[in-house]
C-alpha positions in Angstrom: -17.7 19.8 31.8 -17.7 23.3 33.2 -21.0 25.1 32.9 -22.5 28.5 33.8 -25.9 27.4 34.8 -27.9 29.9 36.8 -28.4 29.2 40.5 -32.1 28.2 40.1 -31.2 25.8 37.3 -28.3 24.3 39.3 -30.6 23.7 42.2 -33.3 22.1 40.0 -30.7 19.8 38.4 -29.2 18.9 41.8 -32.6 18.0 43.2 -33.6 15.9 40.2 -30.3 13.9 40.3 -30.5 13.5 44.0 -33.8 11.7 43.6 -32.3 9.5 40.9 -29.3 8.3 42.8 -30.8 8.4 46.3 -28.5 11.1 47.7 -28.9 14.6 49.1 -28.9 17.7 46.8 -25.8 19.0 48.6 -23.9 15.8 47.8 -24.9 16.1 44.1 -23.9 19.8 44.0 -20.5 19.0 45.5 -19.9 16.2 43.0 -21.0 18.3 40.1 -18.5 21.0 41.2 -15.6 18.5 41.3 -16.5 17.0 37.9 -16.9 20.4 36.3 -13.5 21.2 37.7 -11.9 18.4 35.8 -11.9 15.6 38.4 -12.5 12.1 37.2 -15.1 9.7 38.6 -12.6 7.2 40.0 -10.7 10.0 41.7 -13.8 11.6 43.2 -15.2 8.2 44.4 -11.9 7.2 46.0 -10.3 10.4 47.3 -13.1 12.9 47.8 -15.5 11.0 50.0 -15.7 13.8 52.5 -16.7 16.3 49.8 -19.4 14.1 48.3 -20.6 12.4 51.4 -19.3 9.1 50.1 -20.9 8.8 46.7 -19.6 5.7 45.0 -18.5 5.2 41.4 -21.9 3.8 40.3 -23.8 6.8 41.7 -21.2 9.1 40.2 -21.5 7.5 36.8 -25.3 7.9 36.9 -24.9 11.4 38.1 -22.6 12.2 35.2 -25.0 10.7 32.7 -28.1 12.5 34.1 -26.2 15.8 34.4 -25.6 15.8 30.6 -29.3 15.0 29.9 -30.6 17.6 32.3 -28.3 20.3 31.0 -29.6 19.5 27.5 -33.1 19.7 28.9 -32.4 23.1 30.5 -30.9 24.4 27.3 -34.0 23.2 25.3 -36.3 24.8 28.0 -34.6 28.2 27.5 -34.8 27.9 23.7 -38.5 27.2 23.9 -39.2 30.0 26.3 -37.3 32.5 24.1 -39.1 31.2 20.9 -42.6 31.6 22.5 -41.6 35.0 24.0 -40.5 36.3 20.5 -43.9 35.2 19.2 -45.5 37.4 21.9 -47.5 34.4 23.2 -45.7 33.7 26.5 -48.2 33.8 29.4 -47.5 33.3 33.1 -49.4 29.9 33.0 -47.4 28.8 30.0 -44.1 29.8 31.5 -45.1 27.9 34.7 -45.9 24.8 32.7 -42.6 25.0 30.8 -40.7 25.4 34.1 -42.4 22.4 35.6 -41.7 20.0 32.6 -39.5 17.2 33.8 -38.7 15.5 30.4 -37.9 16.5 26.9 -41.1 14.8 25.7 -43.2 16.9 27.9 -41.4 20.1 26.8 -42.0 19.3 23.2 -45.7 18.6 23.8 -46.1 22.1 25.3 -44.1 23.6 22.4 -46.1 22.0 19.7 -48.7 24.8 19.1 -45.9 27.3 18.9 -43.5 25.3 16.8 -42.9 26.6 13.3 -44.4 24.1 10.9 -45.0 23.5 7.2 -48.3 24.5 5.7 -50.9 22.0 7.0 -54.5 21.1 6.0 -55.6 22.9 9.1 -53.8 26.1 8.0 -55.5 25.8 4.6 -58.9 25.3 6.2 -58.3 28.5 8.3 -57.3 30.4 5.2 -60.6 29.3 3.7 -62.5 30.7 6.6 -63.6 27.4 8.2 -62.5 28.1 11.8 -65.8 29.9 12.6 -67.7 26.8 11.4 -65.8 24.7 14.0 -66.6 27.1 16.7 -70.3 27.2 15.7 -70.5 23.4 15.9 -68.8 23.4 19.3 -71.2 26.1 20.6 -74.4 24.9 19.0 -74.5 21.2 19.6 -78.2 20.9 19.0 -78.0 22.0 15.3 -76.9 19.5 12.7 -73.3 20.3 11.6 -74.3 19.8 8.0 -76.9 22.6 8.3 -74.3 24.9 9.9 -71.8 24.0 7.2 -74.0 25.2 4.3 -73.2 28.8 5.1 -69.5 28.1 4.5 -69.7 26.6 1.0 -67.6 28.8 -1.4 -65.5 28.5 -4.5 -62.6 27.4 -2.3 -64.9 25.1 -0.3 -67.2 23.5 -3.0 -69.4 21.3 -0.7 -70.7 20.8 2.7 -68.5 17.8 3.1 -65.4 19.8 2.2 -66.4 22.4 4.8 -66.9 19.8 7.5 -63.6 18.1 6.6 -61.8 21.4 6.9 -63.4 22.0 10.4 -62.3 18.5 11.3 -58.7 19.2 10.2 -58.6 22.3 12.4 -59.9 20.4 15.4 -57.6 17.5 14.8 -54.6 19.8 14.8 -55.8 21.5 18.0 -56.2 18.2 19.7 -52.8 17.0 18.6 -51.2 20.1 20.1 -53.0 19.7 23.5 -50.1 18.9 25.8 -52.4 17.6 28.6 -54.2 15.3 26.2 -51.0 14.0 24.7 -49.7 13.2 28.2 -52.8 11.3 29.1 -52.8 9.3 25.9 -49.1 8.5 26.3 -49.7 7.3 29.8 -52.7 5.2 28.7 -50.6 3.6 25.9 -47.7 2.9 28.3 -50.1 1.0 30.5 -52.4 -0.6 27.9 -50.5 -1.0 24.7 -49.5 -4.4 23.3 -46.5 -5.1 21.0 -47.6 -7.5 18.3 -45.3 -9.2 15.7 -46.5 -11.3 12.8 -44.5 -13.1 10.2 -44.5 -11.6 6.7 -46.0 -14.3 4.4 -43.3 -16.2 2.6 -40.5 -15.2 5.1 -41.0 -18.2 7.3 -37.9 -20.1 6.1 -35.6 -17.2 5.6 -36.4 -15.8 9.0 -36.5 -19.2 10.9 -34.2 -17.9 13.6 -37.0 -15.4 14.5 -39.7 -18.2 14.7 -40.5 -17.4 18.3 -41.9 -14.1 17.1 -43.9 -15.2 14.0 -47.1 -14.8 16.1 -46.2 -12.9 19.2 -48.3 -10.6 21.4 -47.1 -9.1 24.7 -47.8 -6.1 26.9 -45.5 -3.2 25.9 -44.8 -2.3 29.5 -43.7 -5.9 30.4 -41.6 -7.0 27.4 -38.0 -7.5 28.4 -35.2 -5.8 26.5 -33.8 -8.9 24.8 -37.2 -9.8 23.3 -37.8 -6.3 22.2 -34.5 -6.2 20.4 -35.2 -9.5 18.8 -38.5 -8.2 17.4 -36.9 -4.9 16.4 -34.3 -6.8 14.5 -36.8 -9.1 12.8 -38.8 -6.1 11.8 -35.7 -4.4 10.4 -34.9 -7.5 8.4 -38.6 -7.5 7.1 -39.2 -10.9 8.6 -42.1 -9.7 10.7 -44.5 -6.7 10.8 -44.7 -5.0 14.2 -47.5 -3.0 15.8 -47.8 -1.1 19.1 -51.4 -0.5 19.9 -54.0 -1.0 22.6 -56.3 -4.0 22.4 -58.4 -3.5 19.2 -61.6 -4.7 20.9 -61.5 -2.7 24.1 -58.4 -0.5 24.2 -59.1 1.5 21.1 -62.6 2.5 22.3 -61.1 3.7 25.6 -58.4 5.7 23.8 -61.0 7.4 21.7 -63.0 8.0 24.8 -60.0 9.9 26.3 -59.9 12.1 23.2 -63.6 12.6 23.4 -63.6 13.7 27.0 -61.7 16.8 26.0 -64.6 17.7 23.7 -67.3 16.8 26.2 -69.5 14.8 23.8 -71.6 13.0 26.4 -74.9 14.6 25.7 -75.4 12.8 22.4 -76.7 15.8 20.4 -75.9 16.1 16.6 -72.9 18.3 17.3 -71.7 15.9 20.0 -71.9 13.0 17.6 -69.9 14.8 15.0 -67.3 15.8 17.5 -67.0 12.2 18.7 -66.5 11.1 15.0 -63.7 13.7 14.9 -62.2 12.2 18.1 -62.3 8.8 16.4 -60.7 10.2 13.3 -58.0 12.0 15.3 -57.1 8.8 17.2 -56.8 6.7 14.1 -55.2 9.2 11.8 -53.0 11.2 14.2 -52.6 9.9 17.7 -52.2 6.2 17.0 -49.4 7.0 14.5 -47.6 9.5 16.6 -47.9 7.5 19.8 -46.6 4.4 17.9 -43.5 6.4 17.1 -43.2 7.7 20.6 -43.6 4.2 22.2 -41.3 2.6 19.7 -38.6 5.2 20.6 -39.2 4.5 24.3 -39.1 0.8 23.8 -35.9 1.0 21.8 -34.3 3.3 24.4 -35.4 0.9 27.2 -34.1 -2.1 25.4 -30.8 -0.4 24.6 -30.4 0.6 28.2 -30.9 -2.9 29.3 -28.6 -4.4 26.7 -25.8 -1.8 27.5 -26.2 -2.5 31.2 -25.9 -6.3 30.6 -22.8 -5.8 28.4 -21.2 -3.4 30.9 -21.7 -5.8 33.8 -20.4 -8.8 31.9 -17.4 -6.7 30.7 -16.7 -5.6 34.3 -16.8 -9.3 35.4 -14.4 -10.3 32.6 -12.0 -7.5 33.3 -12.0 -8.2 37.0 -11.6 -12.0 36.6 -9.0 -13.7 38.7 -5.5 -13.3 37.3 -3.3 -16.4 37.2 -0.4 -14.2 38.1 3.2 -13.9 36.9 3.7 -17.5 35.7 5.4 -18.8 32.6 2.6 -19.5 30.2 2.2 -21.3 26.8 -0.6 -19.7 24.8 -2.3 -21.9 22.1 -4.6 -20.4 19.5 -6.4 -23.4 18.0 -6.8 -24.0 14.3 -7.2 -27.0 12.0 -6.1 -26.3 8.5 -4.0 -23.3 9.4 -2.5 -25.0 12.4 -2.4 -24.3 16.1 -0.4 -21.1 16.9 1.8 -21.4 20.0 3.5 -18.6 22.0 5.5 -18.9 25.2 5.6 -15.9 27.5 7.6 -15.6 30.7 6.3 -14.4 34.1 6.4 -10.8 33.0 4.6 -11.4 29.7 7.7 -11.2 27.5 7.6 -13.4 24.4 10.2 -16.2 24.5 9.3 -18.5 21.7 6.6 -19.0 19.0 5.7 -21.9 16.8 2.9 -23.3 14.5 1.8 -26.8 15.2 -0.1 -29.1 12.8 -1.7 -31.9 14.8 -4.9 -32.0 12.7 -6.0 -32.3 9.1 -4.6 -32.0 6.6 -1.0 -32.5 7.9 -1.8 -34.7 10.9 1.6 -34.1 12.4 0.4 -35.1 15.9 3.8 -36.5 17.1 5.6 -33.4 15.9 3.2 -31.1 17.7 3.4 -33.1 20.9 7.2 -33.2 20.8 7.3 -29.4 20.4 5.0 -28.8 23.3 7.0 -31.1 25.5 10.2 -29.3 24.5 8.7 -25.9 25.3 7.4 -27.0 28.6 10.8 -28.4 29.6 12.9 -25.5 28.3 10.8 -22.7 29.7 9.4 -24.2 32.9 5.9 -23.7 31.7 3.4 -23.4 34.6 0.2 -22.8 32.6 -1.2 -23.6 29.2 -3.8 -21.2 27.9 -6.0 -22.7 25.1 -8.3 -20.4 23.1 -11.9 -21.4 23.0 -12.5 -21.0 19.3 -12.6 -23.5 16.5 -10.8 -26.8 17.3 -10.5 -25.7 21.0 -11.7 -29.1 22.4 -9.5 -31.1 19.9 -6.5 -29.0 21.0 -7.3 -29.5 24.6 -7.5 -33.2 24.2 -4.2 -33.2 22.3 -2.6 -31.2 25.1 -4.0 -33.6 27.8 -2.4 -36.5 25.9 0.8 -34.6 25.5 1.2 -33.9 29.2 1.2 -37.6 29.8 4.4 -37.8 27.7 6.4 -35.5 30.0 9.4 -37.2 31.5 9.4 -38.1 35.1 10.4 -35.1 37.3 8.9 -32.5 35.0 5.8 -31.0 36.6 2.8 -30.9 34.3 1.4 -27.4 33.7 -2.2 -26.6 34.3 -4.2 -26.3 31.1 -7.0 -23.7 31.0 -9.5 -22.8 28.3 -9.5 -19.1 27.8 -11.9 -16.8 26.0 -10.3 -15.6 22.8 -12.9 -13.0 22.1 -11.2 -10.0 20.4 -7.9 -11.8 20.0 -7.9 -11.5 16.2 -9.0 -7.9 16.4 -6.1 -7.1 18.6 -3.7 -9.2 16.4 -4.4 -7.0 13.4 -4.4 -3.7 15.3 -1.9 -1.0 15.0 -1.1 -1.4 18.7 -0.1 -5.1 18.2 2.0 -4.1 15.1 3.9 -1.7 17.3 4.2 -4.2 20.1 5.3 -7.1 17.9 6.6 -5.6 14.6 8.5 -8.8 13.7 5.8 -11.3 14.7 3.3 -12.7 12.3 -0.3 -11.6 12.8 -1.5 -15.1 13.5 1.0 -15.6 16.3 0.1 -12.4 18.0 -3.3 -14.0 19.0 -1.5 -16.8 20.8 0.5 -14.2 22.8 -2.7 -12.4 23.7 -4.3 -15.6 24.8 -1.3 -16.4 27.1 -1.2 -13.0 28.6 -4.9 -12.7 29.2 -4.6 -15.8 31.5 -1.8 -14.1 33.4 -3.6 -10.8 33.8 -7.0 -10.5 32.0 -7.3 -6.8 32.8 -3.9 -5.8 31.5 -4.4 -7.6 28.2 -8.1 -6.9 27.6 -7.6 -3.1 27.8 -5.7 -3.3 24.6 -8.9 -4.4 22.8 -11.8 -2.1 21.9 -14.5 -3.1 24.5 -17.1 -3.8 21.8 -14.8 -6.4 20.3 -14.7 -8.4 23.5 -18.3 -9.3 22.7 -20.0 -10.2 26.0 -23.2 -8.4 25.2 -26.6 -9.2 23.8 -27.5 -7.5 20.5 -24.5 -5.2 20.8 -24.6 -4.2 17.2 -28.2 -3.1 17.4 -27.9 -0.6 20.2 -26.7 3.0 20.2 -23.0 2.6 19.5 -22.0 6.0 21.0 -23.8 5.3 24.3 -22.5 1.7 24.3 -18.9 3.0 23.8 -19.3 5.5 26.6 -20.6 2.9 29.0 -18.0 0.4 28.2 -15.1 2.9 28.4 -16.4 3.9 31.8 -16.4 0.2 32.9 -12.8 -0.2 31.7 -11.7 3.0 33.5 -13.4 2.0 36.8 -12.0 -1.6 36.6 -8.4 -0.4 36.0 -8.5 2.1 38.8 -10.1 -0.3 41.2 -7.2 -2.7 40.8 -4.4 -0.2 40.4 -1.5 -0.1 37.9 2.2 -0.9 38.3 3.8 2.3 37.0 7.0 0.6 36.0 5.6 -2.4 34.1 2.3 -1.2 32.7 1.8 -0.9 29.0 0.6 2.4 27.4 -2.9 1.1 26.8 -3.3 0.1 30.5 -1.8 3.5 31.7 -4.2 5.3 29.4 -7.1 4.1 31.5 -5.8 5.5 34.7 -7.7 8.5 36.0 -6.3 11.8 34.7 -4.1 10.3 32.1 -5.1 9.2 28.5 -3.3 7.9 25.4 -1.0 10.9 25.0 0.2 11.1 28.6 0.4 7.3 28.8 2.8 7.3 25.8 4.8 10.1 27.4 5.1 8.1 30.6 6.3 5.0 28.7 8.8 7.1 26.7 10.2 8.7 29.8 10.5 5.2 31.5 12.3 3.8 28.4 14.7 6.8 28.4 15.4 7.2 32.1 14.6 3.8 33.6 12.1 2.9 36.2 10.4 5.6 38.2 11.9 5.7 41.7 8.8 7.4 43.2 5.4 8.7 42.3 6.7 12.2 42.6 9.1 11.5 39.7 6.0 11.5 37.5 6.1 15.3 37.6 9.3 15.0 35.4 7.2 13.6 32.5 6.7 16.1 29.8 3.1 17.4 29.7 2.1 15.9 33.0 1.0 18.8 35.2 -0.2 19.1 38.8 -3.9 18.4 37.9 -3.1 15.2 36.1 -0.7 14.1 38.9 -3.5 14.7 41.5 -5.9 12.6 39.5 -3.6 9.6 38.7 -1.1 9.3 41.5 -3.2 7.3 43.9 -3.9 4.6 41.3 -0.3 4.0 40.3 1.9 1.6 42.2 5.7 1.5 42.6 6.9 -1.7 44.2 10.1 -1.6 46.3 10.6 2.1 45.8 12.1 4.8 48.0 8.7 5.6 49.5 6.8 2.6 50.9 3.5 4.3 50.6 4.0 4.4 46.8 3.1 0.7 46.7 -0.3 1.4 48.2 -3.5 3.3 47.2 -2.8 6.0 49.8 -2.8 9.3 47.8 0.4 11.4 48.1 -1.6 14.3 49.4 -2.3 12.1 52.5 1.2 10.7 53.1 1.8 12.9 56.2 -1.5 11.7 57.7 -0.5 8.1 57.0 2.9 8.7 58.7 1.2 10.2 61.7 -0.9 7.1 62.0 2.2 4.9 61.7 4.1 6.9 64.2 1.3 6.3 66.7 2.2 2.6 66.6 5.9 3.3 67.4 7.2 1.2 64.5 8.8 1.7 61.2 6.4 2.1 58.3 7.8 -0.9 56.4 7.2 -3.0 59.5 3.7 -1.7 59.9 2.4 -2.2 56.3 0.8 -5.5 55.9 0.6 -6.3 59.6 -3.1 -5.9 60.6 -2.5 -6.9 64.2 -0.3 -3.9 64.8 -3.1 -1.5 63.7 -5.9 -3.1 65.6 -5.9 -0.8 68.5 -6.1 2.4 66.5 -9.2 4.6 66.6 -9.8 6.3 63.2 -11.6 9.2 65.0 -8.3 10.2 66.7 -6.7 11.1 63.3 -9.5 13.2 61.7 -8.3 16.7 60.7 -9.9 19.6 58.9 -8.5 18.3 55.6 -9.1 14.6 56.0 -12.3 13.2 57.5 -13.2 9.8 58.8 -13.7 8.1 55.4 -10.2 8.9 54.3 -8.6 7.9 57.7 -10.4 4.5 57.6 -9.3 4.0 54.0 -5.7 4.7 55.0 -5.8 2.3 57.9 -7.3 -0.4 55.7 -4.7 0.1 53.1 -1.9 -0.1 55.7 -3.3 -3.4 56.8 -3.2 -4.8 53.2 -1.1 -2.5 51.1 -1.8 -2.6 47.3 -4.5 -5.3 47.9 -6.0 -6.7 44.7 -9.9 -6.7 44.7 -10.0 -9.6 42.2 -10.8 -13.1 43.3 -8.3 -16.0 43.6 -7.5 -17.9 40.5 -9.5 -21.1 39.9 -10.2 -23.3 36.9 -13.0 -25.5 35.9 -12.2 -29.2 35.6 -14.1 -30.7 32.7 -15.3 -34.2 33.0 -13.2 -36.9 31.3 -15.1 -38.6 28.5 -17.4 -35.7 27.9 -16.0 -34.0 24.8 -19.0 -33.5 22.5 -22.7 -32.6 22.9 -23.4 -36.3 21.9 -21.7 -37.4 25.1 -24.2 -35.5 27.3 -27.1 -37.2 29.0 -29.8 -35.6 31.2 -28.9 -35.9 34.8 -25.1 -35.5 34.3 -23.4 -33.3 36.8 -20.6 -31.2 35.3 -18.3 -28.3 36.2 -18.1 -25.4 33.8 -17.2 -21.7 33.4 -19.8 -19.0 33.0 -19.0 -17.4 29.6 -21.8 -14.8 29.5 -24.8 -13.6 31.5 -28.0 -12.2 29.9 -31.3 -11.1 31.2 -32.8 -14.5 30.6 -30.0 -16.7 32.1 -26.4 -17.6 32.0 -24.3 -19.5 29.4 -21.8 -22.0 30.7 -18.9 -23.7 28.9 -18.9 -27.3 29.9 -16.3 -28.5 27.5 -18.4 -29.7 24.5 -18.0 -27.0 21.9 -21.4 -25.6 22.6 -22.3 -23.5 25.7 -25.3 -24.7 27.7 -28.0 -22.3 28.9 -29.0 -22.1 32.6 -32.3 -20.3 32.3 -32.9 -17.7 35.0 -35.5 -20.0 36.6 -32.8 -22.7 37.0 -30.1 -20.6 38.6 -31.2 -21.2 42.2 -33.8 -22.8 44.4 -35.3 -19.4 45.0 -36.8 -16.8 42.7 -34.1 -14.9 40.8 -35.1 -11.6 39.1 -31.6 -10.8 37.8 -29.1 -13.5 36.8 -26.3 -11.3 38.0 -27.5 -11.8 41.6 -26.2 -15.4 41.3 -23.5 -15.6 38.7 -21.1 -13.5 36.7 -18.8 -14.1 33.7 -15.8 -16.2 34.7 -17.4 -18.0 37.6 -16.7 -21.7 37.9 -20.1 -23.4 38.6 -21.5 -26.9 39.1 -24.4 -27.6 36.7 -26.6 -30.5 35.9 -27.8 -31.4 32.4 -31.6 -31.2 32.0 -32.1 -31.4 28.2 -29.9 -32.1 25.1 -31.0 -31.3 21.5 -28.1 -32.5 19.3 -29.8 -31.5 16.1 -30.3 -27.9 17.2 -27.2 -27.8 19.4 -29.2 -26.8 22.5 -28.2 -27.8 26.0 -30.4 -27.1 28.9 -28.7 -26.9 32.3 -29.7 -26.2 35.9 -27.9 -25.1 39.0 -30.9 -26.0 41.3 -30.2 -28.6 43.9 -33.7 -30.0 44.0 -34.8 -32.5 41.3 -38.2 -33.4 39.8 -40.5 -32.5 36.9 -40.1 -28.8 37.7 -36.4 -29.1 37.1 -36.7 -29.0 33.4 -35.6 -25.6 32.2 -38.4 -23.3 31.1 -38.0 -22.3 27.5 -37.8 -18.6 27.4 -40.2 -17.1 29.8 -44.0 -17.0 30.0 -44.9 -14.0 27.8 -48.4 -14.1 26.2 -48.2 -15.0 22.6 -50.6 -15.2 19.7 -54.0 -13.7 20.6 -53.2 -13.1 24.2 -53.0 -16.8 25.0 -49.7 -18.0 26.5 -48.0 -20.8 24.7 -45.8 -23.3 26.3 -42.7 -21.2 27.2 -39.8 -21.6 24.7 -36.1 -21.3 25.6 -33.9 -18.8 23.8 -32.6 -20.8 20.8 -28.9 -21.5 20.8 -28.9 -20.5 17.1 -31.6 -17.9 17.4 -31.9 -14.2 17.9 -32.7 -14.3 21.6 -29.1 -15.3 22.3 -27.5 -12.5 20.4 -23.8 -12.7 21.0 -24.3 -15.4 23.5 -25.2 -18.5 21.4 -22.3 -20.3 20.0 -23.8 -20.4 16.5 -24.1 -16.6 16.5 -20.9 -15.9 18.4 -18.9 -15.2 15.2 -21.6 -12.8 14.0 -22.1 -11.0 17.2 -18.5 -10.6 18.4 -15.4 -10.4 16.3 -12.9 -13.2 16.7 
């Protein structure tokens, strides 16, 4: 990321980012220096707090994103200045305007008059000598423009009308290149524009899933991202036509008035009237079109940002879900015709046994399947049974529940857990899975993944491309490069927040550790296979290709249990080991006795151990780590207990209280698996007894929650749920928000349809389309 920005440019970038992330310019400059020097975000956030003043990983990620944008902006600013200078048209005022531009859009507005362009109507009019006619009309408003135009009729300009049209073309181009006017109109549109969608006649049936938007009107500034993406998709599929424009009755007149003010047409003379007609023409032919494109781009960007943010937060919650831990697990990948795939893994995740069971149609070998499960539970001491949540999940869960009743006395029944199998099939067919299980059938690899992701979701999910995990809304509609960057950052931050066991981690997990990557991860695994377990962190330096810089970045995030150096099992960085030993020495005890004994460390004052190298934040982190070495930030493992007798949507009745697991969180609410094949929706207004702006304030993916059924629509497979404690008429879940529809009149709010576009990847009916299985 190293750059050679000039000092003024660096200062300008630092000040801009400082405002964006609520920090001081000095903090930003320090962080930029570290990132440009090759440091990673997790390393800077954890081990360079003194340098950055304590910027956290969220601030640093935003800083990194904004840094790229602003450097592109500065490069474009320099290109524009050089281009205008080469044309001999750079003035002090123009240079000042360019220097003060804070966005790419503003820069491009300023550059428009100087930008090389194709031959335009205005150019042709100038070539035909019509610019003096325009100036004459502007200067002599009392004369009729038609009279003035008579003097400009030539062979190239055969009529008065042609002359006036040429003058109009010149003025329209000049107006369209007026940066100040463009900025005012863009601000006006951002405030006043409506986005309108109308169904294309004849597409009602084919586009039924977009029916909420067949006659929809909403303020551009207020429309939430998920609705914008739904309309954009409907327009792309040619189900609806879309318009972004001010109110046709009042807004358009005001927009034309803004254009006219530049021309000062208030006096009402013949020339003023002609100029006002040009303003109207310019708005309808030029500005309304170009601003539609601008606002469409901004809307798409805004919606993409929101969708990516939702996906990233859901992915983080999923990655940091509670691990069941090192317990023998039976993974079941449900299926009907092809059978239920079974895989037993031991506490370390090693595959012990696989099988295919056929308890359902067409073979109906229920007894055989049950006998096999009982046998595997007894033989391997199974602690947990992980059941994938795909097709036949509930049937498989019922079968397992009945099977556990058949266990002989004295054999403890395992705990059964329904596990998200999103991306399991993608992993099963991947090159990584083929290398990991070369002798295992593709279909059985999914069962292994399901078992392992219950033991340690993070360690297993890092093997799958983040997009394939599918916890986003409209993930296939957004900018895939930006989505990939955001999700990769989430994975990296999650892995480094938890830490990685150097001697047991897979190459995909190691690849996410700060400072490493696929090549070094493979080199570490190869060295481990050839020479045995690493005795210490320092031994990493023996790995081919792993130099001092990579060691600095990764060492603190790697753990070695029961090694030569006790601190290797903690998040204390090797560079601070001497400081940690000095802190321990102050307690007068052996380091192994101190670690994990908070009471021994209670009397220490962090201020007493500050040095020139290590400030107060690092000292506090070391003491906290000594109190709970290698602590895992993830929550304790807990499973939802589904209500007996409730197995299908038909079993649900309004008022029922159920326990479920949050499967996904969107801008408009949360989806909860309550054990009936179809996730229910808790609308954002039903998440709590208070106003909730963002559903993530209340729930996250993986949470076990208590919900109450408010509505059941069996035909459309829609389940309305509430988490509110109070009851009454207001308890019925609103259906999708209160956006104005039709001709500005709000309809009764509609909920996101379980099979409709508003759910994106979230509705069960669209799940297969939105996220690979």
